[in-house]
N, C-alpha and C positions, 0 to 999 in steps of 0.2 A: 291276344297273346297271353301267355301264361307267365306267372311270376317265376323267378329263378329257383324257387324252392328253398332258399336259404332263410333261416329264421330272421325276421325283422327286415327282410329285403323287399323293396318295392320295385326293383329294377326288373323290367319284363325280359323274359328269355326269348330268343328267336325261335320261330317255328322250325321243326325238323327239316323241312324241305329247303330252308334258306341256306344251310351249309352246303348242300349238294349244288344248289344254284350258284352260290358264290364261288365255290371251287371250280365249277365249270367255266364261268365267265373270266376267271383269273388264270386259267391254265395257259401256259405259254407254248407248250409243244402242240403243234397243229394236229397230229394224229391222236394224242391223248385228249385234246380239246374236243375233237369231233365225237369221241366216245362219251366223254363226260357231258357234253351238251345234249346228246341224244338221251342219256340217262336222266339228266335234269328235266328235259321236256316231258318224259314219261312220268317222272315223280310229280311234277307240277300238274300234269293232266289228271293223274290219279287223285291228288289232293283236291283239285277242283271238283271232281265228281263226288268225292267223299263229302265235301262241304255243301254242295248243292243238294244232297240228299238229307242233310242235317237241318237243324233249326236255322232260321234266317239271321241269327245273331253273329254271323261270321262275315258280314259284308266287307269289313276292312281287309281281312285276310284274302277274301276272294278278289278284291280289287288289286291287292299286291301280287297275288298269283297270276292274274291276267296280265299285269304289267311285266312281270318276270318272264312269263311264257312268251309274250310278244318279243321281248329282247332275245331270248334264247333262239326262237325261230328265225329271227333276222340274222343272227350269227350263223346258224346252220345253213341259211340260204347263201351266205357270203363267206366261205371258208377263208378267203384272202383278207378278212377283216382284221387280221393281226398286222400291226405296223410297229416299227421301232420308234419309240418316243424318247428323245434325248432328255426331255424335261423330267421324265419318270425314271430313266435309266434302264429301260428294258421294254420287252414287248407289251403292248397294251392294245386292247380291242379298239378299233377305230370308233365304233359307236360310243364306247365308254369315254374315250378321249374327247369326243365332240361334246358329250354331255357332262364331262368333268367328274364322272363317278361310274362305278359298276353297280351301284344300287339305284336303279332308276325309279324304284317305287318310293312313294313318300313314306316318311316315318310317322309313327303315331305317338 
């Protein structure tokens, strides 16, 4: 991952694909979610190809991409994975609720 770019900052920034992925898995409108999940899957696949062609020093990001892509594909296979969760106060993906998070990839 890259640094945030702020002088004196050591906080890593998130990769560009992560915002697309996170927005897709958090979308509550089923029609919009389908479109965003398809876009996220394509973005993740493109980044995986890009990194596989690069130097092998991107192992952690490749692991995270694989994890995120698996999650997105599972959601695309089960469009009814949206459920109402009273503990959260709104729609939540079933898989995310079971796992307790929308970020199923480990942090670095």
